Structure formats: C-alpha cells, structure tokens
C-alpha positions as CSV (number, residue, x, y, z in Angstrom):
1,M,122.3,92.6,67.2
2,E,122.5,90.2,70.1
3,K,119.4,88.1,70.7
4,D,117.5,88.9,73.9
5,P,117.9,85.8,76.2
6,L,114.3,86.0,77.2
7,Q,112.8,86.3,73.7
8,N,110.8,83.1,73.4
9,Y,113.3,81.2,75.5
10,L,112.1,82.1,79.0
11,S,112.1,78.4,80.1
12,D,115.7,78.0,79.0
13,W,116.7,81.2,80.7
14,L,115.0,80.0,84.0
15,V,116.9,76.7,83.7
16,N,120.2,78.5,83.2
17,N,119.5,80.5,86.3
18,E,118.5,77.5,88.3
19,L,114.9,78.6,88.8
20,V,112.7,75.5,89.0
21,H,109.7,75.4,86.8
22,R,107.9,73.1,84.3
23,S,107.3,74.1,80.7
24,L,103.7,73.4,79.5
25,G,104.4,74.2,75.9
26,F,103.1,77.0,73.7
27,D,99.6,78.0,72.8
28,S,98.2,78.6,69.3
29,R,99.6,82.2,69.4
30,G,103.1,81.0,70.3
31,I,102.8,82.2,73.9
32,Q,104.9,80.0,76.3
33,T,103.1,78.6,79.4
34,L,105.1,77.8,82.5
35,Q,104.2,76.1,85.7
36,I,105.9,77.6,88.8
37,K,106.0,76.2,92.3
38,V,104.0,78.3,94.7
39,E,107.0,78.8,97.0
40,D,109.0,80.2,94.1
41,W,106.3,82.4,92.6
42,D,107.1,85.6,94.5
43,S,110.8,85.5,93.5
44,I,110.1,84.6,89.9
45,A,107.5,87.3,89.7
46,V,110.0,89.9,90.8
47,I,112.6,88.6,88.3
48,L,110.1,88.7,85.5
49,Y,109.2,92.3,86.3
50,V,112.8,93.3,86.5
51,Y,113.5,91.7,83.1
52,G,110.7,93.7,81.4
53,Y,107.4,91.9,82.0
54,N,105.9,95.1,83.2
55,Y,102.2,94.5,82.4
56,L,99.9,92.0,84.0
57,R,97.3,91.5,81.2
58,S,95.1,89.3,83.3
59,Q,95.0,87.0,86.2
60,C,92.3,84.3,86.6
61,V,91.7,81.1,88.5
62,Y,90.1,77.7,87.9
63,D,89.3,74.5,89.7
64,V,91.2,71.7,88.0
65,A,88.9,68.9,89.3
66,P,86.6,68.2,92.2
67,G,88.8,67.5,95.1
68,G,91.9,68.4,93.1
69,F,94.1,71.4,92.8
70,L,93.2,75.1,92.2
71,G,95.1,77.0,89.5
72,S,96.0,80.6,89.4
73,V,96.9,81.8,85.9
74,Y,98.9,85.0,85.1
75,H,99.2,86.5,81.6
76,L,102.2,88.8,81.5
77,T,103.3,91.1,78.8
78,R,106.7,92.6,78.1
79,I,106.0,96.0,76.6
80,Q,109.3,97.5,75.7
81,Y,110.4,98.3,72.1
82,D,107.8,96.6,69.8
83,I,104.4,97.6,71.2
84,Y,102.7,96.0,68.2
85,N,104.2,92.6,68.9
86,P,105.0,92.4,72.6
87,E,106.4,89.3,74.2
88,E,104.0,87.4,76.4
89,V,104.2,84.5,78.8
90,C,101.5,82.6,80.7
91,I,102.4,81.5,84.3
92,K,100.4,78.8,86.1
93,V,100.6,78.3,89.9
94,F,98.8,75.3,91.4
95,V,97.8,75.0,95.1
96,S,96.0,72.4,97.2
97,R,92.4,73.2,97.9
98,N,93.1,72.4,101.6
99,N,95.5,75.3,102.0
100,P,95.1,77.5,99.0
101,K,97.7,80.2,99.6
102,I,99.7,82.1,96.9
103,P,102.0,85.1,97.4
104,S,100.2,88.2,96.1
105,V,101.7,90.1,93.2
106,F,99.8,93.3,94.0
107,W,103.1,95.0,95.0
108,I,104.6,94.2,91.6
109,W,101.7,94.7,89.3
110,R,99.0,96.9,90.8
111,S,96.5,95.6,88.3
112,A,96.4,92.4,90.3
113,D,94.3,94.2,93.0
114,F,90.7,93.4,91.9
115,Q,91.8,90.2,90.0
116,E,93.2,88.6,93.2
117,R,90.2,89.8,95.2
118,E,87.8,88.2,92.7
119,S,89.9,85.0,92.7
120,Y,89.6,84.9,96.5
121,D,85.9,85.5,96.4
122,I,85.0,82.8,93.9
123,L,87.5,80.1,94.5
124,G,88.9,80.9,98.0
125,I,92.6,81.3,97.1
126,S,94.2,83.5,99.7
127,Y,96.8,85.9,98.3
128,D,99.4,86.5,101.1
129,N,100.3,90.1,101.7
130,H,97.4,91.5,99.6
131,P,96.4,94.8,101.3
132,R,92.6,94.5,100.9
133,L,91.8,90.8,100.4
134,K,88.1,90.6,101.0
135,R,85.0,89.6,99.0
136,I,84.3,91.8,96.0
137,L,81.3,90.1,94.3
138,M,79.6,88.0,96.9
139,P,78.2,89.4,100.2
140,E,80.6,89.1,103.2
141,S,78.1,86.7,104.8
142,W,78.4,84.2,101.9
143,I,79.6,80.8,103.0
144,G,81.9,78.9,100.6
145,W,83.4,79.4,97.2
146,P,80.8,79.4,94.5
147,L,82.9,78.4,91.5
148,R,84.6,75.4,93.0
149,K,83.5,72.2,91.3
150,D,82.6,70.6,94.7
151,Y,80.5,73.6,95.8
152,I,76.9,72.8,96.9
153,T,74.5,75.7,96.5
154,P,72.6,76.3,99.8
155,D,68.9,75.7,99.5
156,F,69.2,74.5,96.0
157,Y,66.6,71.9,94.8
158,E,66.6,70.1,91.5
159,I,63.5,70.4,89.4
160,Q,62.7,66.7,89.7
161,D,62.9,67.1,93.5
162,A,60.2,69.8,93.4
163,L,57.6,67.6,91.8
C-alpha cells in the first residue's frame, strides 16, 4: 500500500507544493506544529480541509509577550479511516497587535464560530469574513482586550495602594 503523502510529513508536502511555512517541530504526542504566514492561512486552510483535515478540534489564542505578537492556534484532525488513531496537526498564525487580522475559517470548519468570537473578545484578533464577530463573554461596552499582557484593568488598585 502506498504511503499517504500527508501522513506525518505535512511539512514536506507543503514544501513540495511551494507553500511557505515554518516547521516548529513535534510535541510529546508526535503532533507536528507548523507556523503559517497570515496571508497564506486561508489558502492553506482550504487545502488542509480538501486533503482530509475535516475536524477543527480547537482554536485558541495567546499573547506572546507584552508589545509582541498575538498567536492564533488551530488543532486540526484528519478523521478518515483510523478513528482511533487520527492524524493531527497544529497550525500557528502570528499577527501584529497593531493590526491583528486573520482570515476566518468559519466557512471551512463551522466549529470555529464561537472559538473565533471568544478569541476576538479576549485578545482582539479580528477574523475577516466571520459572519457574527462580536463580543461573546464581555459586555459590548467593555473597552480593551482583557487577556493581553499589556492590558490595564480599569479602576484596579493594588492592595498596598489601598492602605
């Protein structure tokens, strides 16, 4: 039986097809992590879906450092033949905090709906072409992005300042 070109060699496959990315290695479970440029993410997301990555297990965001980049992380699973040992890949897309825009993958994986909304709400990453991108946890009147490392809580006082 011919070996699947994507089986644990996704990075090599992307290189052979001239899709720019950076391999960040493998985690402890053997899941490959790839860094994708934000301008290539929508194209690569469609390609990954077409080649069987049909399940968005999770999407999350994090603040790399105060004043630094914001990261959006996608855990994709290829559920096809072996449902007990599916192939997985982790994709990371980094954006500047000054213009944090990433193409939405809602139209590819519908499970991205609330996850992208939550990411927008807590870190302020705007997902282009998302149909309902609005706050989901914080009130609409909230100012700022509460999980950014440089966020200052309004009306917050340290205990030592209260004495």
